[in-house]
N, CA and C atoms as a LAMMPS dump frame, in Angstrom:
ITEM: TIMESTEP
0
ITEM: NUMBER OF ATOMS
390
ITEM: BOX BOUNDS ff ff ff
-5.0000000000000000e+02 5.0000000000000000e+02
-5.0000000000000000e+02 5.0000000000000000e+02
-5.0000000000000000e+02 5.0000000000000000e+02
ITEM: ATOMS id mol type element x y z
1 1 1 N 451.432 419.157 -364.183
2 1 2 C 451.218 418.906 -365.545
3 1 3 C 449.774 418.522 -366.047
4 2 1 N 449.42 417.302 -365.411
5 2 2 C 448.23 416.798 -365.659
6 2 3 C 447.242 417.617 -365.555
7 3 1 N 447.13 418.417 -364.461
8 3 2 C 445.894 419.337 -364.062
9 3 3 C 445.933 420.334 -365.241
10 4 1 N 447.184 421.011 -365.883
11 4 2 C 447.093 421.795 -366.828
12 4 3 C 446.193 421.136 -368.042
13 5 1 N 446.747 419.863 -368.305
14 5 2 C 445.889 419.225 -369.382
15 5 3 C 444.397 418.923 -368.987
16 6 1 N 444.147 418.631 -368.065
17 6 2 C 442.713 418.641 -367.414
18 6 3 C 441.977 419.972 -367.795
19 7 1 N 442.726 421.13 -367.374
20 7 2 C 441.964 422.415 -367.514
21 7 3 C 441.887 422.627 -368.78
22 8 1 N 442.82 422.637 -369.629
23 8 2 C 442.79 422.883 -371.283
24 8 3 C 441.895 422.053 -371.8
25 9 1 N 441.537 420.712 -371.813
26 9 2 C 440.554 419.832 -372.005
27 9 3 C 439.258 420.411 -371.721
28 10 1 N 438.9 420.558 -370.431
29 10 2 C 437.777 421.259 -369.865
30 10 3 C 437.454 422.686 -370.867
31 11 1 N 438.259 423.43 -370.91
32 11 2 C 437.961 424.61 -371.575
33 11 3 C 437.693 424.566 -372.979
34 12 1 N 438.432 423.472 -373.697
35 12 2 C 438.176 423.143 -375.133
36 12 3 C 436.705 422.801 -375.382
37 13 1 N 436.379 421.668 -374.343
38 13 2 C 435.013 421.148 -374.637
39 13 3 C 433.737 422.443 -374.123
40 14 1 N 434.315 423.096 -373.257
41 14 2 C 433.286 424.461 -373.048
42 14 3 C 433.214 425.067 -374.216
43 15 1 N 434.292 425.504 -374.966
44 15 2 C 434.373 426.39 -376.134
45 15 3 C 433.429 425.513 -377.507
46 16 1 N 433.554 424.441 -377.305
47 16 2 C 433.041 423.564 -378.487
48 16 3 C 431.424 423.519 -378.114
49 17 1 N 430.921 423.292 -376.836
50 17 2 C 429.538 423.51 -376.415
51 17 3 C 428.824 424.821 -376.52
52 18 1 N 429.707 425.782 -376.494
53 18 2 C 429.14 427.279 -376.409
54 18 3 C 428.27 427.462 -377.649
55 19 1 N 428.733 427.444 -378.794
56 19 2 C 427.988 427.707 -380.025
57 19 3 C 426.527 426.689 -380.025
58 20 1 N 426.52 425.501 -379.527
59 20 2 C 425.25 424.877 -379.53
60 20 3 C 424.367 425.199 -378.443
61 21 1 N 424.644 426.142 -377.51
62 21 2 C 423.813 426.79 -376.59
63 21 3 C 423.153 428.199 -376.936
64 22 1 N 423.368 428.653 -378.274
65 22 2 C 423.095 429.768 -378.749
66 22 3 C 421.908 429.622 -379.35
67 23 1 N 420.75 430.232 -379.203
68 23 2 C 419.494 429.704 -380.152
69 23 3 C 419.754 430.21 -381.404
70 24 1 N 418.798 429.065 -382.218
71 24 2 C 419.066 429.128 -383.488
72 24 3 C 418.51 430.35 -384.332
73 25 1 N 417.547 431.101 -383.573
74 25 2 C 416.946 432.377 -384.339
75 25 3 C 418.04 433.352 -384.416
76 26 1 N 419.376 433.292 -383.748
77 26 2 C 420.286 434.293 -383.881
78 26 3 C 420.847 434.198 -385.132
79 27 1 N 421.313 432.795 -385.724
80 27 2 C 421.715 432.701 -387.204
81 27 3 C 420.497 432.649 -388.048
82 28 1 N 419.376 432.609 -388.091
83 28 2 C 418.214 432.326 -388.89
84 28 3 C 418.292 433.177 -390.202
85 29 1 N 418.209 434.537 -389.949
86 29 2 C 418.55 435.181 -391.138
87 29 3 C 419.726 436.017 -391.535
88 30 1 N 420.862 434.977 -391.948
89 30 2 C 422.13 435.881 -392.339
90 30 3 C 422.186 435.903 -393.614
91 31 1 N 421.389 435.652 -394.533
92 31 2 C 421.574 435.938 -395.958
93 31 3 C 421.054 437.375 -396.245
94 32 1 N 421.703 438.236 -396.655
95 32 2 C 421.215 439.759 -396.917
96 32 3 C 420.554 439.871 -397.974
97 33 1 N 420.656 438.924 -399.056
98 33 2 C 420.063 439.142 -400.239
99 33 3 C 418.631 438.391 -400.419
100 34 1 N 418.296 437.589 -399.176
101 34 2 C 417.231 436.961 -399.262
102 34 3 C 415.958 437.954 -399.573
103 35 1 N 415.919 438.711 -398.604
104 35 2 C 414.619 439.828 -398.971
105 35 3 C 414.782 440.346 -400.54
106 36 1 N 415.739 440.681 -400.938
107 36 2 C 415.896 441.335 -402.07
108 36 3 C 415.396 440.083 -403.198
109 37 1 N 415.81 439.008 -403.149
110 37 2 C 415.345 437.99 -404.075
111 37 3 C 413.809 437.893 -403.88
112 38 1 N 413.197 437.72 -402.741
113 38 2 C 411.963 437.537 -402.669
114 38 3 C 410.949 438.477 -403.038
115 39 1 N 411.609 439.96 -403.231
116 39 2 C 410.798 441.108 -403.414
117 39 3 C 410.676 441.269 -404.928
118 40 1 N 410.96 440.44 -405.681
119 40 2 C 411.218 440.849 -407.276
120 40 3 C 412.576 441.151 -407.474
121 41 1 N 413.633 441.086 -407.039
122 41 2 C 414.827 441.332 -407.617
123 41 3 C 415.449 440.037 -407.962
124 42 1 N 414.686 438.992 -408.444
125 42 2 C 415.411 437.704 -408.885
126 42 3 C 416.398 437.599 -409.927
127 43 1 N 416.22 438.872 -410.745
128 43 2 C 417.118 438.834 -412.071
129 43 3 C 418.513 439.262 -411.517
130 44 1 N 418.7 439.87 -410.454
131 44 2 C 420.258 440.338 -410.035
132 44 3 C 420.939 439.16 -409.753
133 45 1 N 422.263 439.972 -409.991
134 45 2 C 423.44 438.999 -409.77
135 45 3 C 423.564 437.87 -408.497
136 46 1 N 423.287 438.684 -407.21
137 46 2 C 423.179 438.007 -406.087
138 46 3 C 422.145 436.563 -405.943
139 47 1 N 420.947 436.965 -406.936
140 47 2 C 419.797 435.8 -406.797
141 47 3 C 420.003 434.864 -407.608
142 48 1 N 420.889 435.023 -408.756
143 48 2 C 421.204 433.968 -409.597
144 48 3 C 422.378 433.464 -409.619
145 49 1 N 423.439 433.475 -408.554
146 49 2 C 424.733 433.049 -408.15
147 49 3 C 424.333 431.676 -407.725
148 50 1 N 425.241 430.781 -408.477
149 50 2 C 425.292 429.199 -408.317
150 50 3 C 426.484 428.821 -407.241
151 51 1 N 426.598 427.72 -406.826
152 51 2 C 427.636 427.275 -406.297
153 51 3 C 427.629 427.53 -404.847
154 52 1 N 426.559 428.13 -404.137
155 52 2 C 426.587 428.353 -402.764
156 52 3 C 426.186 427.361 -401.815
157 53 1 N 426.872 426.163 -401.827
158 53 2 C 426.564 425.243 -401.246
159 53 3 C 426.516 425.152 -399.64
160 54 1 N 425.361 424.996 -399.134
161 54 2 C 425.568 425.347 -397.717
162 54 3 C 426.115 424.143 -396.703
163 55 1 N 426.683 423.176 -397.302
164 55 2 C 427.608 422.207 -396.673
165 55 3 C 429.015 422.521 -397.034
166 56 1 N 429.497 422.586 -398.107
167 56 2 C 430.804 422.66 -398.465
168 56 3 C 431.267 424.032 -399.283
169 57 1 N 430.324 424.919 -399.24
170 57 2 C 430.5 426.335 -400.014
171 57 3 C 431.348 427.399 -399.151
172 58 1 N 431.572 428.53 -399.576
173 58 2 C 432.309 429.461 -398.997
174 58 3 C 431.395 429.71 -397.577
175 59 1 N 430.32 429.749 -397.323
176 59 2 C 429.693 429.908 -396.16
177 59 3 C 428.854 428.787 -395.457
178 60 1 N 429.522 427.582 -396.147
179 60 2 C 429.046 426.329 -395.625
180 60 3 C 429.48 426.075 -394.235
181 61 1 N 428.817 424.813 -393.71
182 61 2 C 429.006 424.295 -392.479
183 61 3 C 430.444 423.726 -392.165
184 62 1 N 431.346 423.18 -393.148
185 62 2 C 432.436 422.689 -393.06
186 62 3 C 433.475 423.836 -392.979
187 63 1 N 433.045 424.961 -393.623
188 63 2 C 434.143 425.936 -393.493
189 63 3 C 434.171 426.562 -392.324
190 64 1 N 432.861 426.632 -391.689
191 64 2 C 432.47 427.605 -390.422
192 64 3 C 433.338 426.662 -389.154
193 65 1 N 432.815 425.181 -389.465
194 65 2 C 433.58 424.44 -388.182
195 65 3 C 435.121 424.403 -388.276
196 66 1 N 435.47 424.463 -389.556
197 66 2 C 436.887 424.605 -389.435
198 66 3 C 437.68 425.723 -388.718
199 67 1 N 436.698 426.74 -389.333
200 67 2 C 437.251 428.519 -388.581
201 67 3 C 437.141 428.12 -386.859
202 68 1 N 435.904 427.288 -386.671
203 68 2 C 435.915 427.432 -385.134
204 68 3 C 437.149 426.544 -384.482
205 69 1 N 437.417 425.3 -385.128
206 69 2 C 438.425 424.347 -384.628
207 69 3 C 439.759 425.309 -384.617
208 70 1 N 440.051 425.845 -385.729
209 70 2 C 441.15 426.933 -385.621
210 70 3 C 441.452 427.727 -384.675
211 71 1 N 440.199 428.539 -384.469
212 71 2 C 440.22 429.435 -383.422
213 71 3 C 440.589 428.831 -381.995
214 72 1 N 440.137 427.645 -381.812
215 72 2 C 440.25 426.858 -380.569
216 72 3 C 441.435 426.624 -380.717
217 73 1 N 442.172 426.068 -381.368
218 73 2 C 443.473 425.5 -381.666
219 73 3 C 444.389 426.889 -381.644
220 74 1 N 444.276 427.949 -381.88
221 74 2 C 444.994 429.125 -381.846
222 74 3 C 444.951 429.613 -380.47
223 75 1 N 443.582 429.775 -379.855
224 75 2 C 443.585 430.067 -378.518
225 75 3 C 444.393 429.095 -377.365
226 76 1 N 444.675 427.815 -377.542
227 76 2 C 445.241 426.955 -377.057
228 76 3 C 446.845 427.091 -377.173
229 77 1 N 447.106 427.527 -378.615
230 77 2 C 448.303 427.768 -378.964
231 77 3 C 448.963 429.091 -378.173
232 78 1 N 448.16 429.865 -377.987
233 78 2 C 448.547 431.174 -377.253
234 78 3 C 448.57 430.944 -375.619
235 79 1 N 447.824 430.38 -375.351
236 79 2 C 447.782 429.823 -373.668
237 79 3 C 449.077 428.993 -373.573
238 80 1 N 449.725 428.087 -374.306
239 80 2 C 450.939 427.336 -374.212
240 80 3 C 452.041 428.256 -374.454
241 81 1 N 451.794 429.172 -375.205
242 81 2 C 453.025 430.107 -375.278
243 81 3 C 453.172 430.76 -374.144
244 82 1 N 452.061 431.323 -373.364
245 82 2 C 452.281 432.101 -372.253
246 82 3 C 452.564 430.942 -371.266
247 83 1 N 452.124 429.964 -370.95
248 83 2 C 452.623 428.999 -369.932
249 83 3 C 454.033 428.664 -370.041
250 84 1 N 454.551 428.36 -371.383
251 84 2 C 456.04 428.325 -371.747
252 84 3 C 456.597 429.453 -371.148
253 85 1 N 456.325 430.559 -371.408
254 85 2 C 456.92 431.962 -371.046
255 85 3 C 457.104 431.874 -369.508
256 86 1 N 456.235 431.52 -368.816
257 86 2 C 456.058 431.609 -367.432
258 86 3 C 457.094 430.572 -366.748
259 87 1 N 457.107 429.351 -367.438
260 87 2 C 457.987 428.316 -367.224
261 87 3 C 459.493 428.75 -367.464
262 88 1 N 459.563 429.248 -368.422
263 88 2 C 461.103 429.844 -368.901
264 88 3 C 461.536 430.546 -367.719
265 89 1 N 460.713 431.729 -367.236
266 89 2 C 461.076 432.857 -366.502
267 89 3 C 461.228 432.245 -364.999
268 90 1 N 460.455 431.407 -364.841
269 90 2 C 460.669 430.602 -363.39
270 90 3 C 461.609 429.514 -363.278
271 91 1 N 462.161 429.235 -364.424
272 91 2 C 463.188 428.151 -364.434
273 91 3 C 464.316 428.234 -363.589
274 92 1 N 464.705 429.419 -363.323
275 92 2 C 465.714 429.592 -362.198
276 92 3 C 467.295 428.996 -362.357
277 93 1 N 467.443 429.352 -363.809
278 93 2 C 468.796 428.682 -364.025
279 93 3 C 468.748 427.119 -364.398
280 94 1 N 467.948 426.221 -364.193
281 94 2 C 468.014 424.873 -364.44
282 94 3 C 467.788 424.833 -365.943
283 95 1 N 468.824 424.07 -366.576
284 95 2 C 468.793 423.876 -367.939
285 95 3 C 467.539 423.262 -368.533
286 96 1 N 467.078 422.174 -367.906
287 96 2 C 466.38 421.26 -368.589
288 96 3 C 465.021 421.659 -368.47
289 97 1 N 464.714 422.703 -367.119
290 97 2 C 463.306 423.435 -367.367
291 97 3 C 463.265 424.372 -368.151
292 98 1 N 464.61 425.17 -368.467
293 98 2 C 464.69 425.959 -369.626
294 98 3 C 464.271 425.552 -370.944
295 99 1 N 464.789 424.3 -370.975
296 99 2 C 464.896 423.711 -372.371
297 99 3 C 463.49 423.099 -372.693
298 100 1 N 462.893 422.698 -371.702
299 100 2 C 461.382 422.157 -371.528
300 100 3 C 460.26 423.492 -372.092
301 101 1 N 460.591 424.415 -371.452
302 101 2 C 459.955 425.877 -371.788
303 101 3 C 460.239 426.391 -373.403
304 102 1 N 461.262 426.142 -373.502
305 102 2 C 461.37 426.449 -375.144
306 102 3 C 461.13 425.884 -376.145
307 103 1 N 460.9 424.333 -375.857
308 103 2 C 460.35 423.508 -376.554
309 103 3 C 458.739 423.71 -376.77
310 104 1 N 458.218 424.203 -375.643
311 104 2 C 456.682 424.492 -375.425
312 104 3 C 456.492 425.521 -376.384
313 105 1 N 457.174 426.478 -376.277
314 105 2 C 456.838 427.955 -376.884
315 105 3 C 457.145 427.597 -378.221
316 106 1 N 458.22 426.896 -378.815
317 106 2 C 458.576 426.456 -380.24
318 106 3 C 457.438 425.632 -380.912
319 107 1 N 456.937 424.753 -380.038
320 107 2 C 455.799 423.714 -380.382
321 107 3 C 454.39 424.657 -380.883
322 108 1 N 454.406 425.437 -380.102
323 108 2 C 453.244 426.384 -380.08
324 108 3 C 453.176 427.251 -381.101
325 109 1 N 454.504 427.918 -381.235
326 109 2 C 454.577 428.933 -382.394
327 109 3 C 454.379 427.757 -383.874
328 110 1 N 454.931 426.686 -383.907
329 110 2 C 454.753 426.094 -385.12
330 110 3 C 453.276 425.635 -385.535
331 111 1 N 452.676 425.408 -384.141
332 111 2 C 451.064 425.224 -384.306
333 111 3 C 450.595 426.35 -384.859
334 112 1 N 450.968 427.489 -384.324
335 112 2 C 450.304 428.72 -384.84
336 112 3 C 450.579 428.898 -386.53
337 113 1 N 451.614 428.595 -386.842
338 113 2 C 451.888 428.772 -388.386
339 113 3 C 451.326 427.638 -389.002
340 114 1 N 451.223 426.365 -388.441
341 114 2 C 450.223 425.316 -389.372
342 114 3 C 448.872 425.386 -389.338
343 115 1 N 448.406 426.086 -388.292
344 115 2 C 446.755 426.58 -388.214
345 115 3 C 446.642 427.632 -389.297
346 116 1 N 447.316 428.637 -389.506
347 116 2 C 447.333 429.76 -390.523
348 116 3 C 447.553 429.274 -391.978
349 117 1 N 448.428 428.378 -392.076
350 117 2 C 448.672 427.77 -393.381
351 117 3 C 447.242 426.87 -393.85
352 118 1 N 446.891 426.034 -392.884
353 118 2 C 445.698 425.014 -393.198
354 118 3 C 444.35 425.873 -393.359
355 119 1 N 444.254 427.105 -392.76
356 119 2 C 443.126 427.924 -392.929
357 119 3 C 443.271 428.524 -394.408
358 120 1 N 444.688 428.946 -394.745
359 120 2 C 444.465 429.38 -396.194
360 120 3 C 444.61 428.164 -397.267
361 121 1 N 444.826 427.081 -396.872
362 121 2 C 444.677 425.895 -397.77
363 121 3 C 443.168 425.607 -397.911
364 122 1 N 442.389 425.605 -396.834
365 122 2 C 441.139 425.461 -396.876
366 122 3 C 440.201 426.545 -397.795
367 123 1 N 440.687 427.742 -397.494
368 123 2 C 440.056 428.965 -398.276
369 123 3 C 440.449 428.68 -399.73
370 124 1 N 441.682 428.388 -399.882
371 124 2 C 441.82 428.256 -401.49
372 124 3 C 441.226 426.958 -402.067
373 125 1 N 441.107 426.283 -401.628
374 125 2 C 440.636 424.936 -402.338
375 125 3 C 438.984 425.268 -402.209
376 126 1 N 438.364 425.925 -401.226
377 126 2 C 437.086 426.224 -401.467
378 126 3 C 436.589 427.15 -402.584
379 127 1 N 437.531 428.26 -402.503
380 127 2 C 437.504 429.155 -403.699
381 127 3 C 437.807 428.646 -405.179
382 128 1 N 438.614 427.666 -405.003
383 128 2 C 438.921 427.012 -406.415
384 128 3 C 437.713 426.236 -406.974
385 129 1 N 437.231 425.403 -405.881
386 129 2 C 435.846 424.179 -406.161
387 129 3 C 434.778 425.356 -406.853
388 130 1 N 434.626 426.484 -405.926
389 130 2 C 433.556 427.176 -406.249
390 130 3 C 433.806 428.016 -407.656
């Protein structure tokens, strides 16, 4: 069990560091309205929209970080469900092993529900503030 925790922790660190290894030029021009606003379309609705905070806005860094963390947690929960299912299948009729596997699966499913609800709550708050 300690080896599994070590493997999951290593994978989590790997997934967290992967976006840092991607060159910044990949994300340099993600605003589709940038060229329109620079070419004289400054009176159009996308150019005059306010409330697009780069830190806490709809496309802000906090929202993106929360999405990445939720994705990592969801992948971890799915892996726990798979491992719990494997332990349940291989319990061999041992009630304690089957019970532990069921608890792992139930905890992972509850975790997925909490992740989904937290993402919905974050999106609601960001839309309400904007």
